[in-house]
Steps between C-alpha positions, in 0.01 A plus 500: 500500500453824700263315733757247593751760623415846617855639473658583156813307418839646415693362205860441590627320180516638248548856618372632169367376171773272353597439141691194396671436173540123442594280214274229350534175694594651828355435837387767750334517849290807589498567863220713665539565874264697712463598863202624695406560869154374615356464845294202403638192310438496128633338186523725198484300163752620231382504136721491192392639164671508151411780255181558719399120483486339840716190548409198705585478869708180435746718286669650807643385829388698809677515844368692807683561832504741797740763558730488818276738689198278426290804410579492124452231241683441178409327183723392213347388173742353232401456129726273302510547132669295219520737198497255212273700264448863404150490673666432838627872497277773619385704805451304822328643810478377861182619678486493880184667631538852355881482448642411163846408374582497131756305299562564133674225302664598177678270251863569389704317243758266646857596441675222321873414492533539128516886500747500784713244316491705171594820695793328661619367163471846343703657788762227468530559129543872551770425753687265268463762215637782709786283616582410145479873402731587788757240413491594129459875508676579835833594343345698217286695734791571734720608205227723362446667834880539544546654155206740567532595866848366602786719621735642242869451558637802307750766581675249726846523331465151354624434144369149462180318606664170587844353548501143346758268650553156329766240464727477196359169398360481140147408609486792749641745254246390232214525757590853598594647155246325285196477737513730796670802342278527183180432697571759772667766286292475161161411644492681835759765445727419796871577491731217612865486614638156427790342692627150483787550739512360854266727691641457846864362501586382841163623615630860500351744257749672285505874425384435142216282615376766751527775234318291232228372739440851634427626146225229460150494665484131525728189509426187304699185552460195269554229764603208281703193588803668344438815713474292821831333419689814565720504797310765697176324453643171649693652778312815623171544322320604819751785563480589130123524511516748788739709281265491213207608710706799614591594146158454327130518591347153507718325241344278246624134461410300187536115518414244233233251568694214338796570745281617788368149563851356501693768692563413862725805556460675839455829315154390364385419858631829616306696240181307576531595871541881414227521237389837668847656429562358148301431192543131385370434141499153318551485136274214376440344155205735430681813614616578137151645417508874541168481685611242754501551875881522510517821319210644696670421830836634379340819390334532839834466665661759277425876519200656329576624150344809350483579127534853378405587140758664289804411713801292403665263732416427859272774643594420856864600430409785266293670771799490732705726258795299616835632354706238666765373249443156620153507328632298179269549204672234287575186698793265416274233359409739222864533391533356150887508496513155665386168370152378566430301820547130452156428660302715257369859486641584843776743421345727254192705432575666171312411184800578294710233677281239349504634139736333257701697243307569177591277207749617238350658192484282198535799259818685460774322694679842528212637697588577860383247766233632731609532864364268759176582677682531841750744349221713354326512828820595677533790256145606558563497876807709455317742272222537755229358270394251770466636853474151678517139439206312381439211740115489455506135387751377756368182649209474253678347205427163348694228657328215334822382345655440839460155656606598852281804557243332718749257657370599841175338435564122479271232372436388853365848594264501200 
């Protein structure tokens, strides 16, 4: 070869030894291009080898042409390979005179679609799982964070945690006194102020309303059909809502799902439009469970409660050391001098009020009759033997004998 051309060629392609990683069954073309300057015409002959073994001349396609300045010649030799077996891989070399270009072919495993599909399915399953956990545990996580790191509303001069406004209808009264009040007071330790009077007569807040609401940290309104039938709800609910927003921080409105689908009152549409300013909760058929989302959402809307060991009563009011005479320790519904409420255990919280007088003695008829339990307890209260009323079981008694206790949950809701 050296006798054919006196000048040494220069390899243009590849610029350096090249390593290619290819999969089995692929096709590749190895290009070896050289350039040389020779005063006399000559034709260099390229030679291809595989792993040191020379390949035939018919295995490559050679092309020769002159450069634009006509003083240089170029040669391109292309070796085409179809890699169908493992033996087709190896080290290929292109020899042109004393110049050499090397190509190293290595086999790699072809990447299939099955791993990619499995990875996509795993990611999708994780996303669905996270979405399910978010929907199921979102309220519990928010409630835990609020109870642990939330802001405490103490020493603010408030005597009650929530002002509950409801209509005087029997269903509303039972819902508030038998469900809302026992759950919030006995289970969560909140202190409620119940009121079934018209909250905004003529859309103007009265002095009593302003005073009572100012003593409560939140405002809860049971927005039933009976409540919406009030005059101020039909005539000026929009103006009344602005009054309530001025009196209370983000008032809470509770609507019943059975009525929520049927109500076409403009007040519902107004509350939906102002969800950022109010809290709208829906009482559903499954909300009776203490762990339902309804109670979690309601507790999130109410202030954070703190339990102090060894204290009696509401710690948030005890820390205030409030000596205001308006702080009534014994509310009117604990007064046993009046008859029981016609709708059930709504007007009393004393155990003694539910005790019947002891039976007469069967022995000596001349023996004195024992006084009634209520009279005995009154005597103990006067003698100072009992310092406070026992209302620990208020709202937690057995109402299995009542047939109208769960009247708010109809068969259609179940």
